[in-house]
N, C-alpha and C positions, 0 to 999 in steps of 0.2 A: 187280321186273321189270327185266331187263337191257334197256338202251336199244336194243340191236341186234335184239331180237325184233320190234320194230315193223314191220320190213320184211317179216316173214312173216305178219303179222296181217291179217285182213279183218273188216269189219263184219258181225256176225251178222244184222243187219237187212236189208241190201241186197247184201252180198257184195263191196262195193267195197274196194279196198286203198288208197284215197286218204284216209289218216288223218293228223290233226294231233295232236301231243302237247303238252300243257301241263304242265310240271313244277313242282310246288309244293315238293317236298322230294327231294333227290338225295343219294346216298352213293356217290361214285365214278361207276361206270357203271350203278349200280342206282338205279332210280326208286322211292322209298319212297311218295310221295304225288303224285297228279296226275290228269290227265283225258285221255282219248283222244276225239277228236271226228271223226266221219265227215264229209268234205266233200261227199259225195254226198247223203245223207239227213238230215244234221245230228244223228244220234243221238250221245249222249254216254255215255261209260263211265268210271267212276271207277277209279283205282288207289289201293288202300288197303293199307297194310302190305306194299307190294311186290307185291301181287297185282292184276292187271287184272280187274275185275268186268265181264265181257263178256256180261251178261244182256241180254235184249231189252226191258227196261222202260226208257223214256226218262226222263232226269233231269227232274223237274218234272211228270211225269205222275201220274195217279191211283195211289196206293199200293195200292188194291184190285187193280188189274191186276197189279202186281208180286207181290202176295201170291198170286194165282192161279198165276202163272208159277213162283214159288218152290215152291208145293205140288206142282205138276206135276213140277218138277225133282226134288224130294225123292222123289216116288212112283217116278219113272223110275230113279233111281240109288240108292235106299235099300238095295237088295240088296247093292251093292258097298261101301256105307259100313258 
């Protein structure tokens, strides 16, 4: 993820653009590993392998909820995959 993209991002949970970035691994202007946190609703989103994972499951929440969201996403977009 390029560091400049953050200014165009919003939290999918509350639609706020008040986001903080925690960089764990960076290669030039590209963030390889890190975390994006919403200052409004405190949702956290991981950045892994340069890709921000902006799904609506909260870090530390019940993985069953995440699994339900993942299945719904797969159902919605499987036609395009």
